[in-house]
N, C-alpha and C positions, 0 to 999 in steps of 0.2 A: 499597493493593496492596503490603504489606510483603514478600510473597514475591517479587514482581518485583524489588525492590531486592536481596534476598538472592541470587537467581539471577544478576542482572546483575553482582554483585560477583564471583561465581565466574567469570563470563565474562571479566571484566577480567583476572583472574589467569591464566586458561588460554588465552586466545585473543588476547592483545594482538599486533597487527601481522599477524594472519592475513589473507590475501587470495588469492582464486583466480578472480575474475570480472572481466574487463575491461569497459570501457565499450562501448556499442553503436556509438558514432559518434566521429569525430574532428572537433572544432570548427575552423572556419577561423580563421586568425590567426597571427601570427608567434610564434616561440619566445621564451620569456622571456629578457630581456636580463640581463646581470650586475647592472645597477642594480635591476631588479625583484627578482631573487633576493636581493640584499642587503637590500632593503626587507622582503621576506618573512621573512628570517632575523631581522632586527631586531624586527619585530612579534612573531614567535614567542617571542623571548627576553624582551621587555619588557612585553607586554600580556597581562593575564589575560583569559580567555574563559569565564566561568562558565556561560553557557547551553550552549556547545558541550561543555564538560567534563562537563556533566550528562548528556550522551547516553551512557548506559552499558549499554544492552542492544541486541543486534543480532538482528533477525528477518528471515527470508527466506521469501517466499511469492509468490503470483501474483495479478495484477489483470487485469480486463478493463474496457473502456469501458462505461459504463451505456448500454444500447441497442445494443451491438455486441459480443456475446460472442466473435465470431471474432477480434477484435483483443485479443490477450493478451500479457502480458509478465511477466517475473520482476521482483520489486521488493525491493530491499535497504533495510530499515528500521533506522534508528538512533534509539533512543527514550529518553525520560526521563520519570520520574514528575513530574507537577505536584502531585498529591496522591493520596490513596488511591483515588479514583474517576476520575481523568483522567490520561492519558498523551499525550504529544505526540511525533511522530516526523518526521524528515526522511527522504526516500526518494531513493535513488540507483539508477542503472542498473547498478552494479557495486560491488565492494568494494575497489577499488584507488585509489591517490591521484588518478588522473585520471578517476574516475567522475563522471558528470554528475548534478547535482541535479535529479531529475525532479519532485518535488512534496512534499506533506506529508500526514500522516494524523493525525487526532485520534481517540483511543480512549477511550470512556467506559463506565462500568459500566451494568448494566441499570437500576439505581436511577435514575441520571441520565437514561438514555434515556427512561424513563417520564415524566420531567418536561418533555420537549420538546413544543412544539406539534405537532399532528398533521401539518401541512404540512411541518414540518422533518424529521420522522422519515423521510420518503421519500429523504433524501439519505444515509442511513446503512445500512450492511450488517452482518450478523451474522458472528461468527467461529466458530460451532459447527462447521460442516463443515470449515473450514480446519484447525482443531485436531484433530478426530476422524479426519480422513482422513490425517493425517500430512503434509499438504502444507505446512503452516506449520512452520518449524523455527527453532531458535535454535542456529546452528552452533557447534561446538567446545566446548560446555559439557557437563558430565557428564549422563548420562541422567536421573538423579534430579532434578537441578536444572532441566533442561529440562521435565521432566514437571510439576514444581511450577509453573513459569511458565505452562505450557499450561493447567493447572488453573484459574489465575486468568483467563486470556484467553478461555477457552471461552464465557463468558457475557457478553463485552463486545461493543461495537458500534463500527465505524469509519466516519469520514467522510474520504474521500480525494480530493484534487485533484492531478492531474498538470499541470505547467506546461511541461515540456520533453518532447516526444514522440519520444524517441530510438528507440523501437520502430519508428517510421515513418521512421527514418533522417533525421530532422530535425536538421541539424547546428547549428542555433541554436534558442533557445526561442521559436519563432514561433507565431502563432495564439493561440487562446483557451484558458484552462484547461479541463480535461475532468474530469468526475466519474467516479470509478472504483468498481467493485464487486468483491466477492470471491465465490468459488464457494460454492454452497449444496447441491450434490449431486454424486455421482459422474458422470463423463462430461462435465462442463462444461469442465474444463481439459484441454488437449491432453496426453495421457500421454507422448508423445515428449518434450515440453518438460520434464515432471516428471522423466522418466528421465535426461535430459541434466543437469539440475540436480543430481539425486541422485548421479550419477557424479562430478560435479565436487566435491561436498562429501563424497563417500564415505559417504553415508547411504542408508537405504532408507525411502521414504515408507510402503510397505506394512508394514515392520517397525515403524515408529512408530505406524501405525494400531493394530497389535496391542498395542503397549506402552500405548496410551492407551484401551484398551477399558474400563477401570474409571474413567475420567474421566466423570462424569455429564454428559449432554448436556441442558442446560436448554432449555425451550421458547423458540422465537424470539418476541420481543415483537411484537405487532401494529404494523404501520406500517413495519417494517424491510424491506429487500430489495424495495423497491417495483417494481424492474425486473421481478420475477417476475410482477407483475400488469399489465405493460405500461406502467408509468409510468417511462419512460426519461428522467429529468431530465438536461438538459445546458444549458450556455450556448451559445446559437446564435452562429455566426460572423457578425459584423456585415457581412461581405462577402457573405453569402448563399451561400457555397460548400460548406457542410458537407453538405447533403443529397445533393450530387452524388457523395459518396464513402461513402454509407451502405451497410451490409451488409443491407439489407432491412427494417430497423425503420422504423415509421411516423414521419413528420415532421409537426410542427405548429408553432404559434406559439411564439416565444421567450418571450413574456410569461408563459406558463404555467410555464415552467421557473424563471424568476427571481422570480416573485411568490408561488409556492406555490399557484397556482390548481389547480382540479380537472383531471384529465387530459382531453385532447381526445378526441372520438369516434375510435375505432379504436385506442386504446391509448396510444401514447407521448405524453409531455407536452412534448417538444421535439425538436429536431434531434439525431440520433445523432452519435457521434464522427466527426470528419473522418478520412479515410484517404488 
């Protein structure tokens, strides 16, 4: 994905230090002491951090819990190429210094997706609609660079786990990781949420949709977006509390979600996201 590297390089030049989205929650705990700040400053000055320094592309989009489309949130991705067919991203609930690390997303090409076992494919979501709808953006880089980046991402697939549910006002990373999905059609993401994000970044998702009309929309590979077929994979809460907070998706055994077993009768393969 050499074009991702090129676009990310432009991003570094044009958007260094830009921030406009605060964290959703304030975590409990005391303010940093002078000793802690001194240790931070020393580490910053003396330690190299190659994995972090490789995070050179910033993407902003929307996720929802597999099995619970009503539970949606904005997700700030900071990404790096592993190679031409694999990208890894860390996800925050904002783009300020105090943003909370919500989770991770792995992005692979269609060629790699086709090599996955059939049971594994159910964990992955397509990016076609996110790109074509204009809802996935790369803030602050030139339009041409963003479009080239989107041209590469449109045919990719993401596997996303959130570990800190700040959208639920969880002030600590409690509970089990949750599998996230991305939109595959209009009407799935709350447009008021999109409009608020657009205003904050001074962009137009509808304008980007028009700009991207000439980006070819590849067919979605079979097996992706399993939630559309009722296979709402999740890790069940071992405390047994997840089902009590579901938004109507069917619940069944946790073993189906974690073992790759066939979906249970009635659709969902596991307990939906806790709320």
